[in-house]
N, C-alpha and C positions, 0 to 999 in steps of 0.2 A: 422622399419623406416629404416634400414639399417644405415652404417657409416657415421660419421659425415664427412664433407670435411674436408681435411688438409687445415692446413693454413701455407701460407709462413711466418717464423717469420723474415725473413730478409727484411727489408724495406729502402730503400735507402733514404728517407726522413720522416719518422714519429719524431717526435718530443718526445724524452723520459718524461714520468711521472714522479711524485713527489717520488716516491719511488725509480725509478731509479736514480732520479738526486741527491736524499741523498745519495743512496749508490756509486755512484761513486765519490761524494764530498770528501766522509769519505776514500777513496780508495789510499794509496801512491804512488806516485809517485819519481823519484829519480833525484836532480839535478845534474849540472855538476861539485860540490864539492862532490858526493855523500852522500849529506843530504836528508834524505825522508820528504817530504810534505806531506800532506795532499792536494789532486789534488783540491779540493772546493776552500783551499786557494788562489789559482791563480787566482780564477773568483769572488770571494764573493764581492768585492767591489765595481769593473767595468765592465761595458760588456767587454768582451771577446772573441777574435777570437781565435779558439784553431784548430790548421792545425795537425791531427795525418799522419804523414809519414807511410811508410813502414819500412825497414831495413835500416840500414846507408850504406850498400853496392847500394842499389837500384838507377841504372842509372835515371831511369823515374822521380824518388823521390828528385835526385840531380837536373833533369832540372825543375824541378817543385820549387826546395828550389832558384834556378839560378833567376826564373822570381818573386819571391817574392822580392829577393833583386833588382829587375830590376826595380819593379813597386810598391813598398809598402814605403812610405815617414814615417818614424817614428813623424817627426815633426806632419805632417796632421793626422795621429792617436792620438797622443798627444792632438793635439787643439781638436778633435772629442770627446776626453775621453776614447778612445778605445786602449787596447794593445793588442797584436798579441804575441802568445806562441805555440811553436810546439812542440810535443812530438811524441817521436818515440820508439822502443821496444827492442832495442839492449842492449849494457853495458853502463854505465855511464861513464866507462872513455872513451868511443867515442865521445862525447860531444865537449868537447875544440877544437879539431883537426877539427870534423865536420863543426863547425860554422867559423872555418878559412877559410874555401873553400869557403866560400859562401860572408865572412866577414858582418855577419849578427850582427844587433843589438839586434836582437830578442832573449830573453828566451828560453832556449832548456832542457826538461825533457824528461826522458826516463819510460816506464813501463813494464819492462821485463817478469813479468806477464803476461801480456795481461789484468788482471783483469779490468784497465779501458775501454779499446777497448770492453769488452765485456759487461761490464755494460749498455756501451750506443748504444749497437746493432751493432758493427762491429765485426758481427760472423761469416759473410764469409769470407772461406779462400781457393785463387784460384791463381793459374800462368796466366790463361786466360788472352791475352793482353786487349781486347774489342777493341772500338774506339779510335782511335789516340787522344789525349788533345792537345791543340793547343799549349800548353808551352812545348810539348815532341819536342825536339830539335834535337835526336838522335837514329841510330837505334841501334840493339842488339850489333854489333862488336865495333861502333863509340863510345857506352854508356860504353860498357865496358870499353875500351879503355882510356875513360875519366875521370872513377871511379879512374883506375890506377894509371893516372896521376895524379890526383886530391890528392889520399891518399900518393903518394912519396912529392908532394910540400908542406903536412903540417904536411907529418909524422905520419901520423892514425897506431894506435897500432894495425895492421891486427893480432894478436894472441887473439883480445878480442873477444867478441859475437856480431857481427853485427847486428842480429834479424832474426827473424822470417823470410824468404821470401815467404811465402804464406800469412802472414798477409796482411790484405788491412788495409787502414785509412779513413780518411774522414775527414770533416770540420764542426764544430759547432761554434755555436755563445751564448756564455755563459754567464750568470750573468747581471746585480749584484743581487747575494742573487742566491735562487736557483731556477733559470730561464733560459731558453733554450728558443731563438727564432727564429732559424734556423739552418736547418741540412743536411748535405749531408753526405752520407755513401758509399765508392766506392764499384762499382758491379767488376770492372775489375782492372790491375795492372796501367794501364795509364789513369785513368777517374778523377783524381782532378776535381773540379771545379775550374777554372783560378782563381787566386786570388783577379782580380779586379771585379769579379762577386761577389765574398765573403763578399769584403770590401762595395761593394753598397749594399749588402743585412744588414749588419749594420748600416747602415744610413749614408755613406759618400758618398759624391757625386765626 
């Protein structure tokens, strides 16, 4: 009968099943203050947009974070009963200064073990750029320059672990409870879904 065809285990938009959601929900993420909390506690009570970024030194993700700061109104999300959370994978000691760069009011946690990333199917690791997302405002050299300037401005602890440079992220709409209504997993280093599209998918006009 021959060998069965190999399945591509990476899927950009497959919704996680209940077992995967339960596994991810029970895994810890680390807050700005170093407290470990269950990932599922972030979205058990209300619909939550969770944006998984790459490492803290990624200029492409800093462009994405700036797009969130420019385009997302916390008041509009509050009115819609939706919250937004950011997850990275470096040291939690980077969070406070990283949030200062963008003056973001949104909570940021970190998953240095990558276990939440993996449980939700963000298993692809690559440095391939792929198509340029419309949120990307910097090329390679200008992006590196931006990251350095931002780090100096806010006093980022450069001796701390910034995260895995090959880990990709994605965007999920989770909760309330063990539900997931929308998913995008990154295939390239610069293909986050524009944040306004994510918000629209969450039901905010």
